[in-house]
N, C-alpha and C positions, 0 to 999 in steps of 0.2 A: 504493499499500499504506499502511496506517496506520502511524504511528510506533510503534515497539516500545519500551515503557517498560522500561528496564534500569537497574539500580542497582549500582554498585560497592560493596563492603563498606565502604570508607573513606567514601564519600559517605553511606551509610546511617548509619554511626556518628556522623558529624558532624551529620547531620540530627537524630538522636536527642538528641545533646547540646544542640543549639540549640533543639529544639522540644518536648521531652518535658514541659517545664514548662507548656505551654499556649500562649496567644496571645502574639505579639510585643507589646512594651510600647507600641508606637505604635497598636495596634489598639484602638479605643475602642468598646465595646458599650453601648448605652443600657441603663438599668435595666430589667429584664425579669422576667417570670414564667418558670417552668420547667415543661415538660410532664412527663407520666408517661413511662415507658420503653416504647418500641414495638419489637417484634421481628418479623423476617420468618422465622419457623421454617419455614413452608411456602411453596412457590414462588408460590402464588396470593395471598400476603399483599401483594405489590407488583406493579406493572406496569412494563414496560420503559420507561424514559425515553428517547425517541428521540435519536439522535445530532443534535447541533445545538441542542438545547434546554438551557437553564440551563448553558451552557458555563462561565461564570465560576464558578458555584457548584460545579460538578463539579471543576473544576481546583483550587479552594480546598480542597475535601474531599479530593481525591487527595493534594495536598501535605501537608495536615494529618495524614492517616493515615500517610503515608510518614515523617513526623516523630514519629509516635506522640503527637500532641497530645491533651490531655485535653478541650480545647474548641476548636472551629474556627469562626472568624468567617466568617459568610456574610451579614452585614447588607447589605441593599440589593441582593441578588442574585436576588430574585423567589421565594424559597422561602416556602411557607406550610405549615400543619399538614396540608393535603390532599395535598401533593406531596413533602414533605421526605423521608419514608422511601423513596418510589419513587426519587427522585434519588440518595439515599445508597446504596441497594442496587444501583442500576445502576452506580455507580462501582465497587463491590466486584466485581460480576460482569464488568465490562469490564477489570478489572486483576487477573487471577489471581495475580499476584506479591504482592499484599497479603494475606498469610496471618495476620497478627496481629489485624486488626479482626473483631469479630462483626457480624452483620447485626442489630444492636440499638443503638438510640440513644434519647436524649431530646434536647430542644432548648429553648433559651431563646427567648422571643418577646415582641413588643410587645403588651401586653394591649389597647391601643387599636386597633391595625390588624390584629393577627393575624400580622404578618410575622415569619418566623423570623429570629432574629438570630445564633444560633450553634448548631452541632451538637455534641452531647456524646456521643461514641462510647464503646462498650464494647469490650474487647480480650480475646482468649483468652490472650495472652502479654504479659508486661511488656516495657518498653523495654529492660531489661537482658538479657532472654532472647533477643531477636530477632537480634542480630548472629551469635551462634553457630549459630542455626538457619538463618540465611541462608547461612552457609558450607556447611552440609550440602546445601542446595538447589543452590547453585552447583556443588558437586562432581557432582551428578547431571546438571546441564546440561552441564558439561564432558565427562562421560562420554558423553552422547548426541551431542554435537557431534563427538567423536572417532569414535564408532561409525558415524555416518551420513555421514562425510566422503566426498564424491565420489558419493554415491547420487543417484538420480533423486528428484524431489519425491514421487512416489507411494510409492516404497520407504521414504523417510524417514518419511512419515506412518504407513505400515504398521508400521514398526519401533517408533515411539512407541506406537501403539495396542496392539501385542502385548506390548511391554515392560510396560506398565501392567496389562493384563489378566492376564498371567502372575503378576504379583506381588501384585496387590491382593486383599484379602478384604473382602467387604461387611460393614459393622458394623451388625447389627440392633438393638443396644442404642441406638446413636445415632439410628437411623431411627425407633425407637418412642418416643423421648423428646420431650416438648413443650418442652424447654429447649434452648438453643443451647450444645451441648457440643462439644469438639474432635472431629474426624472429618469436618470439612466444608471443609478447606482443601487447597491444593496441597501444603503440608508433609506433611499426613497421607497423601497419595497417593505422593509422591516419596520420602519418608524413612521414614514409619511403615508404609506399604503397607496401611493399613486406614482405611476411612471409607465414607461414603454417596455418593450420586450427585454431589453438589457437589464432593467430593474428586476423583472420577474426572474430572469435567469440568475443574476448575481445573488438575489435574495435566497432562491432555492439552494444554490450551490454553497453559499456561505454557511447556512444552517446544516446542510448535509455534511460539509467538511468538518464543522465543529462537532458533529455527532459521530464522526469516525468513518465516513464514507469517502471513497475516491470518486472524484467527479471530473467531467470534461464538458465540452460544448459542441454544438453544431450550428452552422449558419448558412444562410443564402444571402442574396443581395439586400433584402429588406427585412430580415428576420434572424433572430438568434434564439436558441433554446438550450436546455441543459441535457447532459448525459450523466449517468451514474452507474457505478458498478455494484451489482448485487449477486451474491453467491457466485462470484467468479465470472459473471457475464455482464456485458455492457448493455444499457437500455437508454432510450430517449425519454425525456420528461419535458413536455411543453406546457408549462403552467399558463402561459399567455393565452393560448388557444383553448385551454380548459377553463378559462374564466369568462362566463357569459357577459360580464360587464364590458367586454370589448365591443359588443354589439356590432353594428354594421357601419360605424363611423358617423352616423347621423345623430346619435344621442337620443333616439326615439324608442320605438316599441321593443327593440331587441335587448335593451339593457335590463339585466337581471341581477341586481346587487346581492352579494351573499351566496349566490348559487355556484355549483361546481360541476363541471363535466370531467370525465375520466377517459376521454378519447385518446389522449396522448400521455397516459401515465404508464411508464415502463413498457414501451413498445420497441419493436425492432427497426432496423433501417427501412424495411418494407412499410412499416406502419407510419412513416413520415413522408412517403412518396405520394403527396397529394397537393391540392391547390394551396393549402395553407403553408406549404414549405417548399414550393417548387419554383420560386421566382429567382432567376439568376443562378450563378454557379454555386454548387453545394460543396461545403467543406466540413469535416468533423475531426475532432481529436482522436476519436476511436471508432471501431467498427462494431455494430450491434447486430449480430446474426441470430440471437436467440429469439424465438417467437413464442416463448412460454406464456406470456401475458397478452398476446395479440388476440383480437376477437372478443367474443362475448365473455363476460365475467359478472359477478354480483354487483359491480359498480356501473355496469352499462346502462341500467334502466333508471338510475336515480340522478337527480340534480342536486341532491343535498350532500354536503361534506360530512365526513365522519366526525363523530363526537367522542372525546376521550374522557372516561370517568374511572378514577382509581386505577389507571394503567390499562384499562380495557377499552377496546374500540367498539363503538356502536354505530349502527347505520339504519336509517329508515328507508324502507323500500316497499312499494306497493301496499302501503297501509300497515306494515308490520315493523316492529323494531327488532333488529338482529344484533348479535354479538358473536365474537369468536374470531376465527382465522378468515379474514376477508379474501385472502389468496387461496383458501381451501374451502372448509365447511363452516357454515354459519348456523347459529341456534337462535330461534325466536325467543323473545322476552315477553312475559306477561306483564303489561304495564297497567292494566285496568282501563285502557282506552280501546274502543271498538276500532278506531282507525288512527294510525300515527302517520302524519304527513311529513314531518321533519324532526330531526333530532339535533340539538346543539349542546355544547358543554358549557358549564360554568367556567369562567376564565381560570380559576384555580385548579380545575381538573379533579376536584374532590367533593364538591358540594352537591353533586347530583347531575341530572340531565334536564334540559329544557325541551319539552316535547310540544309540538303542535298537533292538533287532531280533535277528535270528538268522542264522547262516551256512548252516544246513542244516535240513531239516524235522525232524530228530531232536533238534535243540537247543532248549532253553528260551530265552526272551529274555534278552539280556545288555545291559550298558552298554559302549559302545565309544568310543574316541577315534579320529577320522578326521582326518588331517593330511597334509601333504606327505610325511611319513615312512611313510604307509600306514595300516593298520588295527590297533588295539591293543585287546584286551579288558580292561576295567577291573573288571567285576563281573558275577556271575551273579545276575540279578534273581529267579530262582526259589529262591535259597538261603534258609536259615532266617532270617538276619539281615535279609532284605528281605521279599519277599512270601510265601516259604515255600510255593510252589505251582508245580509244573512246567508248569501250564497258563496261567500268567499272560499276560495280553494288555495291553500298554502302550498308552495313548492319547496321552500328552503328557509333556513334561518341560521343565524350564528350570534354569539354573544361576545361582548367586549367590555372591559372595565373602563369607566369614565374616570377622569382625574379626581373627582370627589368620592370615588368608591362605589357609586351606583353602577348597576349593570345595564348596558344598552343591548337589547335583543332586537336585531334587525330581521324583519320577516318579509319575504317577497311572495306575492300572490298573482294568480292569473285572473285578474278581473278584466275581462275583455273590454275594449279591443287591445289593451296593452298590459304589460306587467306593471304592478304597482308595489310600493314598498312602504312599510310603516316601521316605527321603532317603539318598542315597549320598554319603559324605564323601570327597573326594579330597584328597590332600596338596597343600600350597601349591606353587605353581610355583617352580621353582629360579630364584633371582635371576640376571639376566644377568651373566656374568663381566666383570670389568674388562678392557677391551681391552689386549692385550699391547703394551708400548712397546718391545719388542725390546732390552733393555739389554745383552744378551750376544751380539748379532749379530756374526758373524765373516765378513769378506769374504775372498774368494779371487780371484786374477786368472785369468779364463778366457781372455783374449786380451790380450797386451801391446800398449800403444799404440806407435806410431811417429811420426816427424815428419810423415808423410803421413796417418795415420788414428788415430782414437781406439781405445782398447781396451775390454774388457768386464770388469766386476766381477760376480761372483755371490756370494750369501750365503744362509745358512740360519739362522733363529733357533732355537737349541736349546730355547727355552722353549715355543714354539707351533708349531715346524716349518714356519713360513711361509717361502717362498722369495722371494728378491729378485734383481733384475738392474739394473745401472746402468752408465752410460758411465764409462770411465776415461780422463781427459784425459792427453795427453802432457805430462809434467811434474808430474803429481799423484803425489807420492812417499809421502804419508801416507794415501792412499786415502780421503780425506774428500769426494771429489766436486768439488773445486775446485783451483785452482793459485794459490798466494799465498805470502806470506812464510814460512808454516809449512813449506812444501815446500823453500824456500831453506835454512831452518835445518836441516831433515832432511838435505839434501845436504851442507851444511857439516859437520855432525856425522859424516857418513859419511867425508868426506875426512880428518878428523883422527882417525878410528878409533873414535869413541865411539858410533856407530850403524852399522847394516847394512841395506842396501836389500834388498827382496825379490829373489830370484834372477832373476825375470822382468823386472826393471827394471835397466838398465845404469847409468844416471846419466851416460853420456857424451853430453853435449849439444852439444859443439863438434866431434865427429866425429874426434878425434885418438886414439881407442882407449884413452884413459886417463880416470880420474875424479880431477879435481883442482880447484884453485881456479878455473881457467879455465871449468870447467863450472858452478861456482857463479855466476860472473859472467854466464855465458850464461843460466842459469836466472833470474837476477835480471832480465835484460832481457826474458825471456819472461813472467815472472809480473808484473812491474812495468814495463810498456813506457813509461809516462810518468815 
């Protein structure tokens, strides 16, 4: 598996401090001419630079971009005006974590030989802006790591695919612009949730890389999409064309926010030989010959993304909620609903599922919470504040946490003549209460100890009503679970009349039917035998 390039925030900040000013003082660049600015706005503007070629230059470019350098020394590394842009863009595309640089550079070169001496990159964001943005990306990565913990590799990739497709909106303004504007990076996909195909691709591959997968990409003239290695085989994943929010470009009836297709999830080379991928020359970092997931599968007939609850994957299909192995066999789940039209997960992945559907034919569709506690109706989706139509038919839904902690559930419906969307806002989850430390716990003697056997203590915490039981040792007079000098002091105070033992405990340890100083001496020998 390829090494996964990861950066801690501290390392990134240090790199920015050290490198933002440009080249290290020791790097000497011969006097040179500077080229015009070249940009790769369209995917066919460059060709993939194969792995193994210009490795020194690629490493220098990667490290320079990581440090946000204004000029990157590549002298003597084999770059010329004919390959510099190809090599540079290949670095960007192989490292989706690099969200600050544009696919736009000029370079200095030796006028005599034509050799490129340094790369002069352009950036979307300043060195000062990057660390805070990295924190936002890291938070999404951590959320996905938590959400997919314990999942199979297939379900993990499916969760990444559906998470992106549900949240992303295709940005037609960026797509129609001949300038390199934001909307083309992993940050746009993971944080802004808006961008073009590059953002979809980078977002998917960054998350997949961070979760341990090897990834690549494929491209034609006006499109780029992801590739991923699963069980030793390469597959195509095109989240862009699996997101119905891309519509037909008109912004009208085809837009279906929150819905997900699975037409291009883990397909072979043959699976992307269609109109969505056929414009211009085709290039790919890898070959995908496996047809294991081509054709019909449990995902083919649903527009709803998978929902994750306590590490399990759930899918609503044809009125039924299913769970299990999506790539193999699924098991139906008894939810208490007659018809389940969609399933969404609470953002924390542990608070249950958000289902749309109805309990009887006479009911309109509603939003429900399904958890270990059963089924709870949260909203009537036919009501005026939502779709205002008793015939509403829900297609898909997903949930996201708002900055104030409330949960926004986006629901899409087929109210003809076009799709419509509403948002149900749920209150913030109640914070987990602090665990009770039982400061007022009171113990009672359930069975007194003897010289031959221990007794039993029972207690109830009046604050949380939790019950406790523990062993009562012979000689434990203060009921603290041990026998030590404190018990000797308790018995001594009893002998002089300043304390009183519980009536279940006699204090007669020498067996003379009296409690006196001899019993104190006996207890000393019991508690402190050495």
